C-alpha positions as CSV (number, residue, x, y, z in Angstrom):
1,M,-41.6,21.2,88.9
2,S,-41.7,19.4,92.3
3,R,-41.0,15.7,92.4
4,N,-41.9,13.0,94.8
5,L,-38.4,12.2,96.0
6,I,-37.8,9.0,97.9
7,P,-35.9,9.3,101.1
8,L,-32.3,8.4,101.1
9,S,-33.0,5.6,103.6
10,V,-35.4,4.0,101.2
11,A,-33.3,4.8,98.1
12,A,-30.4,2.7,99.5
13,T,-32.7,-0.4,99.6
14,L,-33.5,-2.7,96.9
15,L,-36.9,-4.1,96.0
16,G,-36.6,-7.4,94.1
17,G,-33.1,-6.1,93.0
18,T,-34.4,-2.8,91.6
19,A,-32.9,0.4,92.9
20,M,-35.6,2.7,94.3
21,A,-33.7,6.0,94.0
22,D,-35.4,9.0,92.6
23,V,-38.0,7.1,90.8
24,P,-40.1,9.4,88.6
25,S,-43.5,10.6,89.4
26,V,-45.8,9.3,86.7
27,A,-49.5,10.1,86.0
28,A,-51.9,8.2,83.6
29,D,-55.3,9.3,82.4
30,I,-57.7,6.3,82.4
31,A,-57.6,3.1,84.4
32,P,-56.6,0.9,81.4
33,V,-53.6,3.2,80.7
34,H,-52.7,3.3,84.4
35,S,-52.7,-0.4,84.4
36,L,-50.2,-0.8,81.5
37,V,-47.9,1.7,83.2
38,A,-48.2,-0.1,86.6
39,R,-47.2,-3.3,84.9
40,V,-44.0,-1.5,83.6
41,M,-43.4,0.1,86.9
42,Q,-43.9,-3.2,88.9
43,G,-41.2,-3.4,91.7
44,V,-40.1,0.1,91.1
45,G,-42.9,2.5,91.8
46,E,-46.7,3.3,91.4
47,P,-48.3,5.8,88.8
48,S,-51.1,8.0,89.7
49,L,-54.5,7.6,88.2
50,I,-56.1,10.9,87.0
51,V,-59.6,9.9,85.9
52,A,-61.4,8.2,88.8
53,P,-62.9,4.7,88.1
54,G,-66.5,4.8,86.8
55,A,-66.2,8.5,85.7
56,S,-66.6,9.5,82.0
57,P,-63.2,10.5,80.5
58,H,-64.8,12.7,78.0
59,E,-66.0,15.3,80.5
60,Y,-64.3,15.4,83.9
61,S,-63.5,17.9,86.7
62,L,-60.1,17.1,88.4
63,R,-60.1,16.7,92.1
64,P,-57.4,18.4,93.9
65,S,-55.4,15.4,94.5
66,E,-55.5,14.5,90.8
67,A,-54.5,18.0,89.9
68,A,-51.5,17.6,92.3
69,A,-50.6,14.4,90.7
70,L,-50.4,16.0,87.3
71,Q,-48.5,18.9,88.7
72,E,-46.0,16.7,90.4
73,A,-45.7,14.3,87.4
74,D,-42.3,13.9,85.6
75,L,-44.1,11.8,83.0
76,V,-47.7,11.6,81.8
77,F,-49.2,9.0,79.7
78,W,-52.6,9.5,78.1
79,I,-54.7,8.4,75.1
80,G,-55.0,12.0,73.8
81,P,-57.5,14.7,73.3
82,D,-59.7,12.5,71.2
83,L,-60.8,10.8,74.5
84,T,-60.1,13.4,77.2
85,P,-60.4,16.9,75.4
86,W,-60.3,18.7,78.8
87,M,-57.0,17.1,79.8
88,A,-55.0,19.0,77.0
89,D,-55.6,22.3,79.0
90,A,-54.7,20.6,82.3
91,I,-51.6,19.2,80.8
92,D,-50.6,22.6,79.5
93,T,-51.4,24.5,82.6
94,L,-50.1,21.9,85.2
95,T,-47.2,19.9,83.7
96,S,-45.1,22.3,81.8
97,D,-41.8,20.4,82.7
98,A,-43.3,16.8,82.2
99,N,-42.4,14.3,79.5
100,V,-46.0,13.8,78.0
101,T,-46.8,10.7,75.8
102,E,-50.0,10.7,73.8
103,L,-50.5,7.0,73.1
104,L,-52.5,7.4,69.9
105,E,-49.3,9.1,68.4
106,V,-47.0,6.3,69.4
107,D,-45.2,4.6,66.5
108,G,-46.5,1.2,65.8
109,A,-50.0,1.8,67.3
110,T,-53.0,1.0,65.3
111,V,-55.5,3.9,65.1
112,L,-58.9,3.4,63.4
113,P,-61.3,6.1,62.0
114,F,-64.6,6.7,63.6
115,R,-67.6,4.9,62.3
116,E,-70.6,7.3,62.1
117,N,-73.2,4.9,60.7
118,A,-75.7,3.1,63.1
119,L,-75.1,-0.3,61.2
120,F,-71.9,-2.0,60.6
121,E,-70.9,-4.6,57.9
122,A,-68.5,-7.3,58.7
123,H,-65.0,-5.9,58.2
124,A,-66.3,-2.5,57.2
125,H,-63.1,-0.9,58.4
126,D,-61.4,-2.6,55.5
127,D,-62.7,0.4,53.5
128,H,-60.2,2.6,55.2
129,A,-57.1,0.6,54.1
130,D,-55.0,3.5,53.1
131,G,-52.0,2.2,55.0
132,D,-49.6,4.0,57.3
133,D,-46.2,3.6,59.0
134,H,-47.5,1.6,61.8
135,D,-45.7,-1.7,62.7
136,D,-47.0,-4.9,61.1
137,H,-48.6,-7.3,63.5
138,D,-48.1,-11.0,63.0
139,D,-51.6,-12.2,63.9
140,H,-53.8,-9.2,62.8
141,D,-53.4,-7.2,59.7
142,H,-54.1,-3.9,61.3
143,E,-52.0,-2.0,58.9
144,E,-54.9,-2.2,56.4
145,H,-57.2,-0.5,58.9
146,A,-55.1,2.7,59.7
147,D,-56.3,5.8,58.0
148,G,-53.1,7.3,56.8
149,D,-50.0,8.3,58.7
150,D,-51.1,11.9,59.3
151,H,-53.1,11.4,62.4
152,D,-51.0,13.7,64.4
153,E,-52.7,16.6,62.3
154,H,-56.3,15.3,62.8
155,D,-59.2,17.5,63.8
156,H,-59.9,17.2,67.5
157,E,-63.2,18.2,69.0
158,E,-64.2,21.8,69.9
159,H,-62.9,21.3,73.4
160,A,-59.5,21.0,72.1
161,E,-59.6,24.5,70.6
162,E,-60.4,25.7,74.1
163,A,-57.4,23.9,75.3
164,G,-55.2,26.0,73.0
165,H,-55.2,23.8,69.9
166,D,-56.2,26.7,67.5
167,D,-55.7,24.8,64.3
168,H,-58.5,22.2,65.2
169,D,-61.9,22.9,63.8
170,H,-63.9,19.7,64.2
171,E,-67.0,21.6,65.1
172,D,-67.4,23.0,61.6
173,H,-66.5,19.5,60.2
174,A,-69.2,17.9,62.2
175,E,-71.8,20.4,61.0
176,A,-70.7,20.0,57.4
177,D,-71.0,16.3,57.6
178,G,-74.4,16.3,59.2
179,H,-73.4,14.5,62.4
180,E,-75.9,14.4,65.2
181,G,-74.1,17.0,67.4
182,H,-71.6,14.7,69.1
183,D,-68.1,15.7,69.7
184,H,-65.1,13.5,68.8
185,G,-61.9,13.6,66.8
186,E,-61.2,12.1,63.5
187,H,-60.1,8.8,65.0
188,D,-61.7,6.4,67.3
189,S,-59.9,6.9,70.7
190,H,-60.9,3.5,72.3
191,A,-57.6,2.0,71.2
192,W,-56.7,0.3,74.4
193,L,-59.3,-2.3,73.6
194,S,-56.7,-3.8,71.2
195,P,-54.1,-5.9,73.0
196,D,-51.8,-5.4,70.0
197,N,-51.9,-1.7,71.0
198,G,-51.3,-2.6,74.6
199,A,-48.2,-4.4,73.7
200,V,-46.8,-1.5,71.5
201,W,-47.6,0.9,74.5
202,L,-45.9,-1.3,76.9
203,N,-42.7,-0.8,75.0
204,A,-43.2,2.9,74.6
205,I,-43.9,3.2,78.3
206,A,-40.8,1.3,79.2
207,A,-38.7,3.5,76.8
208,Q,-40.0,6.7,78.4
209,L,-39.4,5.5,81.9
210,S,-36.0,4.2,81.0
211,A,-34.9,7.6,79.6
212,A,-36.2,9.4,82.7
213,D,-34.7,6.7,85.2
214,P,-31.9,4.9,83.5
215,D,-30.9,3.1,86.7
216,N,-34.1,1.1,86.5
217,A,-34.1,0.7,82.8
218,G,-33.7,-3.0,83.0
219,A,-36.6,-3.6,85.3
220,Y,-38.9,-1.5,83.1
221,F,-38.1,-3.4,79.8
222,A,-38.1,-6.7,81.6
223,N,-41.6,-5.9,83.0
224,A,-42.9,-4.7,79.6
225,A,-41.6,-7.9,77.9
226,A,-43.4,-10.0,80.6
227,G,-46.5,-8.0,80.0
228,R,-46.4,-8.6,76.2
229,E,-46.2,-12.3,76.8
230,E,-49.2,-12.0,79.2
231,L,-51.2,-10.3,76.5
232,A,-50.3,-12.9,73.9
233,T,-51.6,-15.6,76.3
234,L,-54.7,-13.4,77.0
235,S,-55.5,-13.1,73.3
236,A,-55.4,-16.8,72.8
237,E,-57.6,-17.2,75.9
238,I,-60.1,-14.6,74.5
239,N,-60.3,-16.3,71.0
240,A,-61.0,-19.6,72.9
241,I,-64.0,-17.8,74.7
242,L,-65.4,-16.2,71.5
243,D,-64.9,-19.2,69.0
244,P,-68.2,-21.0,70.0
245,V,-70.2,-17.8,69.4
246,R,-68.6,-16.4,66.3
247,D,-71.6,-17.0,64.0
248,R,-74.0,-14.8,66.2
249,N,-74.8,-11.1,65.8
250,F,-74.7,-8.5,68.5
251,I,-75.4,-4.8,68.9
252,V,-73.5,-2.6,71.3
253,F,-74.6,0.6,73.1
254,H,-72.2,3.0,71.8
255,D,-69.5,2.6,69.1
256,A,-66.6,1.9,71.4
257,Y,-65.4,-1.7,70.6
258,Q,-64.1,-1.6,66.9
259,Y,-60.5,-2.2,68.3
260,F,-61.6,-5.3,70.1
261,E,-63.8,-6.5,67.2
262,T,-60.8,-5.9,64.8
263,A,-58.3,-7.7,67.1
264,F,-60.5,-10.8,67.5
265,D,-62.3,-10.8,64.1
266,F,-65.6,-10.5,65.9
267,P,-67.5,-7.6,64.3
268,A,-70.6,-5.9,65.9
269,S,-73.7,-5.5,63.7
270,G,-74.3,-1.9,64.9
271,A,-74.2,0.7,67.7
272,I,-77.3,2.2,69.2
273,S,-75.2,5.6,69.7
274,V,-72.2,6.8,68.1
275,S,-70.8,8.2,71.2
276,D,-71.5,7.9,75.0
277,A,-71.7,11.8,75.1
278,S,-74.9,11.9,72.9
279,D,-78.2,10.4,72.8
280,P,-79.2,8.4,69.7
281,S,-81.8,10.0,67.3
282,P,-85.2,8.3,66.8
283,A,-84.0,7.5,63.2
284,R,-80.9,5.7,64.5
285,I,-83.0,3.7,67.0
286,A,-85.3,2.7,64.1
287,E,-82.3,1.6,62.1
288,I,-81.0,-0.7,64.9
289,Q,-84.6,-2.0,65.6
290,A,-84.7,-3.0,61.9
291,R,-81.2,-4.6,62.1
292,V,-82.2,-6.6,65.1
293,A,-85.2,-8.0,63.2
294,E,-83.5,-8.7,59.8
295,Q,-80.3,-10.4,61.2
296,G,-82.0,-12.1,64.1
297,V,-79.6,-10.3,66.5
298,T,-78.9,-12.5,69.5
299,C,-77.7,-9.9,72.0
300,V,-78.0,-6.2,72.7
301,L,-75.3,-4.8,75.0
302,S,-75.6,-1.9,77.4
303,E,-72.9,-0.2,79.5
304,P,-72.8,0.4,83.4
305,Q,-73.3,4.2,83.2
306,F,-76.4,4.1,80.8
307,S,-80.1,3.8,81.6
308,P,-81.4,0.4,80.3
309,G,-84.6,2.2,78.8
310,I,-83.0,2.8,75.3
311,V,-81.9,-0.8,75.1
312,A,-85.2,-1.9,76.1
313,A,-86.7,0.1,73.3
314,V,-84.3,-1.4,70.9
315,M,-85.1,-4.8,72.0
316,E,-88.9,-4.5,71.9
317,G,-90.6,-7.3,70.0
318,S,-87.3,-9.4,69.8
319,E,-86.0,-12.4,71.7
320,A,-82.4,-10.8,72.0
321,N,-80.7,-11.3,75.1
322,T,-79.0,-8.4,77.0
323,G,-75.7,-8.0,78.8
324,V,-73.4,-5.2,79.9
325,L,-69.9,-4.3,78.4
326,D,-67.5,-2.1,80.5
327,P,-64.6,-0.8,78.3
328,L,-63.0,1.1,81.3
329,G,-63.2,-1.6,84.0
330,S,-65.2,0.7,86.2
331,D,-66.0,-2.0,88.8
332,L,-62.3,-3.4,88.8
333,E,-59.6,-2.6,91.2
334,P,-57.0,-0.2,89.5
335,G,-53.6,-1.7,89.1
336,Q,-51.5,-3.8,86.7
337,D,-54.1,-6.6,86.5
338,L,-57.0,-4.3,85.4
339,Y,-56.1,-4.2,81.6
340,G,-56.2,-7.8,81.0
341,N,-59.2,-8.1,83.2
342,V,-61.0,-5.4,81.2
343,L,-60.5,-7.3,77.9
344,R,-61.4,-10.8,79.4
345,S,-64.6,-9.4,80.8
346,L,-65.6,-8.1,77.4
347,A,-65.0,-11.4,75.9
348,T,-66.9,-13.2,78.7
349,A,-69.8,-10.7,78.7
350,L,-70.2,-11.2,74.9
351,A,-70.1,-15.0,75.1
352,D,-72.6,-15.2,78.0
353,C,-75.0,-12.9,76.1
354,L,-74.7,-14.5,72.8
């Protein structure tokens, strides 16, 4: 595999005391993951972003430059096929020599099961308290929410089978369970919305980079440690933003936020759609409308890429406010600050709407 080798004249220099010789070529799938990798690589190099900002990660056609970035990568960091099923095939085809890290499989990460129902009860995820080998977190009892330690064998969506994962048969599973035709794996893939996962992943990213580039291991681990401190400060800031509105109820457009809800003990009342890849059924919309009326829901939240028509239908006859949540940071500049800004923006949008 080709590498982006740095000229000797540059390799001989130092940037902030960090050697720049033969820095690995690194690719990351979505902007929040790219942001964490960029934080760890600060002062050493820059990762490539595969999924363009604003694009849906579930279905995506690689641009030539993005395919080239994967082909040249020494390391690839991605959430996994539950989020980007098409990328499994791209990785198999383009990155045969790369070290690939699937972040949902990283030891210590919290992985939550999908919620299929339109309506959520407070802390409904506690029903899945089967326990696993994930690390304990001092501030959040996430170990109660992980659904077993066998998630490396979970059933990915039908696209994963096309990508060469012959043992996955989620399509049959979905039909048997009566799902509404949406495609997803067994676990909720929006795990980057937990800052605890972000902290775990910073360490995992530093470890992989250090193994590939031991000369800069000190810089990678120092950056990861600084990033974890920043996330701890951010979590305290977000809790302060949310504290004044914790007694209010809200509805989200699609069920993407339970990691954020769990991390900050701020549960949604329901989701209009189970997935951003499918439209809600009339029955599901009716359930949400009833919940808005019954609970006096204060806020119904949409997302940038969706038509406001469905949200307007849900809100009909109510006095609920509306706002916009953006779990990918579509309007934010990619880079090391994006991850924190995504989480901060979610908290601010919620507080402003509620």
